[in-house]
N, C-alpha and C positions, 0 to 999 in steps of 0.2 A: 307474675313476680311475687310469689308466695311470700317470700322471706326478704329480709333488709341484708344481702351476702353481696358486695360488691369487690371485684377485682379490679385494680388501676392499673394498667399496664404501661411502666414508665413510671410509677408512681412516687419515686423521690426526685423528680423533676421539680421546678417551680410551680406549675401550673397543677401536675400530679399532686403532690404535697397540700395546695389550696383546697382541691377536690377532697382529697383524704380526709384533711380537718374537716370541711363543711359537712361532708356524710357522716364521719365519726360521730359530730354534735347531735346529730340526726338521728342516730341509734343503729345506724348500719354497721355489721360486721363487715372491716376493711381489710382486705388484702391487696400489698403493694408488689410490683416487679420489678426486675431492672437489672441488667448484663453484669454489675459490679455486687458481688455480694457480702463485701465492707460497711459499703454506702450504703446499700438496701437495708441491713440488720441496723444501723447505727439511725438511719430514718425512722424506721418501723418503730424502736425502742423510744426514739424521742415523742414519734406521734400518738405510740399507744396503740400501733396496730400490727398486722401479721406482715411477714415479707418469704416471698418465694422466689427462688430463682427459674423456676418453670412455669412460662405464661400459659402452656396449654392446660395444666393441671390448676391453675387458677381460674381459667376460664372454665372448666368442666365445671368448677364446685359453685360458681358463683351464679347468682340469678341474673345479676347487669355486669356489663365488662365496660369499662373507659378505656380508651386508647390516646395516651397521652404521650407521644414521643414525636421525635423531630419529624417534620415533613416528610423529608427524605426515607426516610424507614418505615414511615404509616401505611404504607400500601401492604409490603411485606407483614407489618405486624398486623393487618387488618386478615390478611389470608392464613396467617400463622392459626387465629386463635377463632376466628369467626364460626369454621364448620363444628368447632367444639361446645358452643355454647348451646345448652339445653331448650328446648320448647317452652314458649311461654316467656324465655328471657328478653334481654336487652342488649345491643351492642351500641354504643356512644360514641363518638370522637371528638375531640376538642382542637384540632387544626384549624389552621388559617384559612385554607381552602376549602371548599365544600364539593365542588363538582364530581373529582374523580374518588375521593376518598366513600362519598355516598354511593357511587356507582361502584365502588367492589366492595362494600359491604351489604348492598343488596345482592351480587354475584355469589358472595362466597357463605354467605349467612343462612343457613336450612329455614325453609317456610315453618312458618310459626316463632321466630324471632322476630321481635321488634328491633327496629332502627332508626337512630334520631342521631342526626347530623349536629353538631353544635359549634360555636366557637365564641368564646369569651374575649371580647374585645378591648383587653387591657392585658397588662403583664403580671408576673406576680409579684413585682416591688408593692404593688398596690396590697394593701393589708386584708381588704375586703371585699363584699359585691355589692354594698349598699350602693346605689346610684350608678352602679358600673353595667354598661351594656353585654347582652347575652345573646347572640344570636342561635337561633333554633333552626334546622331543616328537616323535620320529620318525614320518615320514609315508608316505614312500617307498622302498623300497631298503635292503639294511644294510651294504653295502662302507663307506659314506663315513660312517654313524655310528658304525660299530665303528673305522675309524681315528680319528676325532675322540675318541673315548670312550677309546683308546687310550693317544693323548696326552694327555690331560686327568690319566687315572690315572697318568701317567708321574710330572705335574707335583704329584700330591697331590691333586689336587682333590676334592672331594665332589662324586661326580655321581649324581644321580637322575631316574629315567625315569618319564616319567607322559602323561597326553594334552593336548593343549592346555586343554580345558574343565576338566581339574582343578586343572592350573596357574592358570589366571586364578581359579577359586574358590578357592583356597590364598591366590594372592597378594591378593584385594581384602583380606584379613587384614594377611598379612605384610608387604606393602607399603602397600597402600591405607589401613588402619587407623591403624599406626605413623606413618606420614605425616600422615595428617589431625590425628590428636590431638597429636601434636607440634608441628606449624606450627601448630594451634589454640590451642596452649600460649603460642606465641613470639608471636603476634597480641596474645594475653589482655596479654600483659608489654607488648607495644608501646603497648595501647589504655589499660593502667592508667600509662603513662608510668613504671614502674618501672623504680628504677636497678639491672639485673642484675648490673653490674661491683661495686658498693660490697655486693651482698647479697651475695654469694661469703665476704665475710668473716664474716659470720652462719651459712654454710651448713653445713649435714651432710653426710657424703660422699656419700647418696644425693642430696639436693638438686645436690650439684656434678657429681656422674655424670649426673643428668638434662638438666642445662643443656649440659653439652659435646655430648650425643645431639640437644638442641633445634638447638644450634649449629652442628653436622656438617651438619644436612638443610639448615634455612634458609639455610646460607653457600654452597651448591652451586648448579646451574642450576635456577632455580626454572621454566622452559618444562617441564624432562624431569620434575618433579615434578608438575604440572599435566597433564599427558600421562598420566602413571601413574594418576592420579584418572580422568580424561575417557574413556581406551581401555579400560579394564578393563569387561567387562560387567556385572562383580559389584559393583562399588565403590559404586553407589547404594542398594541393600539394606543393606550394611555401615554408610553412612552414616546413615541411617534408625536402623538399629538401636543406633548411639553414641550419636544424638542421644538417642533415647527413653530409653537408659538415663541419660544422664545427667540429662536432664530430672526422671524419675523420683526419681533421689538428690538433686535439688535440691528437688523438691517435697516429699518427705519431710523435709530437714531443716529447711525454712522453717515446715514444722509443728510441728518438735519432735518428729519420731518416731526417735527413738532405735533402739526393737527393729527397727523396718523396714531403718533404715540397717544395723545389725549382722547382720540375717538376710541383706540382699542380700550382703554381704562375707563371710561364712559360707559362702553360697550360692555364691559364686565361686570359692572359696578350695577348696570342695570339685571343682568342674569344672575347677579347673585342674589338680589331680593334684597332682604331687610337690612340694609349695612349699618343704621343706625343702633338695631339690637346687638350686632357684631361689635360696634362701639363700647356700647354698653358692656356689654359681658367682660371685652378684655382691657377696659378700664378697671374693673372689679380688679381684673388677675394682675393689672399692673399696682393698683393698692394694696394688693396681697402682697408684693414684691418689698414693700416700706412699712406696713404695716406693723408686723413682729419689732422690726428695728428700733422703729419710734417708741416701741411700747418696752423694748428692753433699754433704750436711752432714758426714758422717765425713769427707770428702775436703779441707775448710776446710784450706788453707795447703799442699795439696799438688797436683801437677801431673795432670790430667785429658784426655782427650779424647773429645768428643761429635759426634754427627754428626745435621745437619739431616734429620729424616724422610725428606722431599721431595725436596731440592735432591741431598742426600748430601754435601753441603758439610762439612768437618770443621774444626772450632775446638780448638786446643789452648793449655793455659793454665793458669795456678795459682787455685784457686778460690780469690774474695776473699770472696762473700757468696751464701748461697741463701735465696731468699724462698718462698712460696709458688707463685710465677708468674715469677720469673726468676731467672736464674744470672749471676753476675759473674764475668769472667774474668780475671787480669792476664797479658801477656805481654810480657817487658821492662817499658818506661816506660809501655804503654798498656795501657788497660782498656776492657773490651767486656761490655755487657748483653743478654744473649738470652733469649727466652723461653722457658722449660722445656716448657712444652707442644707445641713444634716439635721437640725434641732427645731425642736415644738416647745415654744412655751407652755407650762404647765399653770393652770390655774390657781389662783390663790389659794382655795381651799385644799387642791392638792398638795401645794407647797407646806400649810401649816401639819397636815398631816405628818407629811414626811420628816418634816422638822422635829414633830414631836416623836416621831419612830426615833431618831437620831439620836437626841438629848432628852427624850424622857420630861416628865410634866411636873410640877411644883405645885402644890394645893395651897390656894389663899382662899382667906373668907372674909366677908364683908358683910356687916351691919349697915342698913340704909332705912334713912326715914325716908318713906315716901307717900302721895297721895293716897288715901284710902279706897279710891274707885279706880286706881291704876290696874292692870293685870300683869302680875309679876312675871308670868311665864311667857308672856310677849315679852319681857325685858330680856328675858334670859335669852331668846330667839336674837332679839335685835343685837345684846351685846356681842353675840357670837360673829354676827356681820359686821360689827363694828369694830370690833377690837381683833386685829391680824394675829396677837401672840394670845389667845383665848383659844384652847381645844375644847373643854366642855363647860358646862355652867349650870346651875342647879340651885333653885328656891329652895333650900331646907327648911324653912321654918317661918312662919309669919306671926307676928305678935302684935295685938291690940290691946293691951291691957293699961291699968291706970297710968303708968309712967309712959304713954306714948300720948302726943297732943289731938285734941278732936280733930276728926278727918284727916289722921295720919296713920301708918301701919310701919312698923318694922319689919324688915324683911331681911333675913339670914341668907346669904346667897355662899356659894361654894363656888369657886373657879379654878379649873386648872390650868396654869400659863406654862408655854414653851418655858423649859429648863433653862436653855442656853442664854435666855436674854430676859428672866424675869423681872427684875426691876422695871426693865421699860414695861414689859405686861401690866405689872402692878400700876405703874404710873399710867398707863391708857385706860385701864378699867376704874381707876379712881376717877380720872377726867370726863368718864363716860358716864359714872354716875351723877359728878355734879353737874354735865349737861343737861339733864334728863330731869333738872330740879330735886336730885335724891340730895339728902343730907347724912355725912358717915358719922355714924355715932361712935 
């Protein structure tokens, strides 16, 4: 691969967009394709990349070709473009199954074309690669796989290298069983006509977390989840084993066999391994469910900034109320209620910056008598940390003339305070100077 030119077939989908952004940031020339010209052109403009409707043309001109289309069309997509990739180029897929896509790439790509199967084991709702698992199944060549691996490591992804068959065996459980079980629970709730929203009022933290995971899965593309079940060659065996285990437990309980149930649970725990570690991790997840609610309740009557975790939209306002599900903010004479599940509380430093951008700053000057040995530059840093309405501070002048008592110095500070609450900012600044032993002149 002599240059950094890549064609992403199906590049305006969620995962295609993510890889287009990734490779563009790395300096690659990116071309995306897709069947809908309007959508393709709009996405290309948004991402700052090129678009073409012609998959073969894109493949011929690129040194790397990435297939990121639905599993059901992946095989035909590979057959269409693989024969046109130039010698020394790379073909790579992002499919959730690996055995068949890798076999077809090997069959249809010419000798001298490198082949790399890959599976980012996360959805496009995740905003970046850091900490996320990406499975690679290299088939042919080393340069392309090395280059992709280097980029993923740079982004701090967790890279796992294995074979296509081993990938599919593991994913039949990691994805196949997980999705199948959660979707089955979701269908059960539907068949029971069970009021899920009302049940949250009675919910334990574990139940709440389980509902969130079910909702996360059943709220996404059902065709993708069906294809994961249908195209992995090992999900059938996993389904049979799962159904057999559930039937065995149900039959035992129906016959009042408590010992049998206990024995099955104990045996499963032994096989599971370190259940204490699992409890520790789940405790953290449960604590995370309420940590932000607690933080927001502590800020009732104070200004906060929250960001929508998907759109990035930022909301500023004074916290009026916080419930288990909603946050109400007041901004002037207007109030708005937001869903907590979609929000992220921004740090105080970001809140300060946003408030300053919105209302501007007002400059205030303070002449303060301080011990001669103190470090006025350190005091400026401390003031910024201590006064939430102070945006910037400068120690502009230091005077130690005859009018200043021995062992003292007079420091002239200029402080920029957030304009929409400048009186409170002035009060807090004066209080800060007094607390450190300063005398206002």
